[in-house]
Steps between C-alpha positions, in 0.01 A plus 500: 500500500700476817285395795543757775246356745734250662466414867780625719614151598775328306387219275646154452320273258506125479322376191410175675205669674180458300167654590206268567244707306338357188732522198461786256384378157462695177244244382250667736531824293586702814586812296172493311672548163592141409866574570748376382292485180308831494318633194625806313246719680609357834865575412401862442337503843819355654707769330278772643545359849875467444522859373698384198497267204666189367790571260364529144827449314583168332718245683836406345489254212728247673581402858764297684358184664648607835303824477181292472587359843518855637165589342341191652639581845372858476152379403507242781593764757252759375215246518590447865504876560156544342372222728664657806361849446156366409492302824617804696235722339232246581609487864477878524166538321339227712648645822665168582653483850844658492420704188292783644604866522462772761353745249306478174741737327799276574303199379399679178860605434624143544227360274573752225874433508463122511245498219742689274788272599297188426401634158864574422591142592220376272657693212840352582351149469330584171820654364722202589249239388431701186870489412503123557202457270670718238790256497265201470560367850219429750421778748552431870185383676409592860526261792321510834655713774506547876631801689658482848350824636218575741510881521531795264837590654630145443381509140673830426821377664488184291436705186806710579719191529392334177521841329867517598557142384332563163687825440826323577406223257420752227864608519595141413239484222617829346860379498399173335294680236806703406724193485243313292462779246144591602564857615181615330290323763669655803272803527172314463552186708709644781286808556367511854254719683718481808771753585813334645557748782560260789877502446745694284587168328221246520588141587569305182322170443472236230220335309562177689452665840181681396343190344584289805366758747171531314447125483609437859295773659188574300416234242274218616698180426362314201269785394698610193454332164807269496586537133455878514713532813770285339548761226665723763847349478613591851561290814277506806734459797389325820415765761728640769318637805620780728404384850631807683219749557507880532843540344651830606755723329817350645755226442362178649460127462193397300332162525389326181306182436434238233185292520573182309151354498318813387745699297837356418391201293703197410831680541428591860377148577828355375693747711298409807574133451870558448576602855873521433479750217736794533256790524794738519523460122210745496503869592244769561541777245348846547429733206426862591485814286775507236763364738705187445327195650600419858571133574454367854565151633208314653522425870311319776334243277214302648372207292156377603256247350311786336783715372811698573565827682823695502634850562711745302627849576308789344767766426300820547684831464307822560487703180664212314424132467165372625261793453185439299449162335755224555474173309636199689566159346672177595755435227786266416815642658713405201289692249563844358364715780655828389195630310124448511495293180754258646309487827181406313682223313640364828176528702358184657228654723341844497437782472416626847409869494602730787372857505648763733384859496 
């Protein structure tokens, strides 16, 4: 469902901010139903909470290997979403600071909606992993997770942003399923309980951007089973942080940052040591709605012992480019930056997610 309980303020997310709370772990059985390995009776209970059932038709007899990558990404994302909504429900039921309500009726409404949403996400995991098992490939296992929110309003705003990112990625997945000859899976694995009403044409994304954002922002480093994670044949880009806060709906310069020691890895370290490198060979690229990507040169570079900061123009146009979710990346200027697939191939750092409205 679309989350309509957003705070009035505009939201800009940097996925470099990690909460300090204890990591969420499925090994603690936080759902009480042994998820992601529930019994048949527990699956029936999940379906009742979700107000619907798993598909009961048979999967196709064959599948393209690239479609297996999409299935694995979907399972990986849905496991995160189950963890997120379980954590949020726990914060509400325990009346954690920042998660209290002014009235019991509002609290009850939120709990009922979130319980149904979580159950629907559980079914999405079981459906994707069930398809993987059908094709004799290991199901995706959960990791440990952290969530950078401290209030109910922050959590709902964050949910809105990753909802937009996932819906944009499902456009990419659906297109790939058609190209790969797996049209029969489109209905079942790209079904979402979220209505894309934020924009007339939701911002398109790619599998690479979604996988990177999840790993950068929510997965505890080193907590995934390495061999299981490696079956998801997608890159995890080093992170790009949006330093500018409280981004408003106007054309402006935005400040970005790379933290070599904590996020950018060996590539960033090499760049830091090569002080004479021509950073103008890189550009900030913005992807918003179904528009052509906008390429902006980086300006005002500041190289420090710990990283690099720079600025780039954000080309906001009221009623046009910049509303809703914008994906920003730092990409090679010489790459194909005319479509989102080319931008993903050329990306060096990212994605940074900017939400306006």
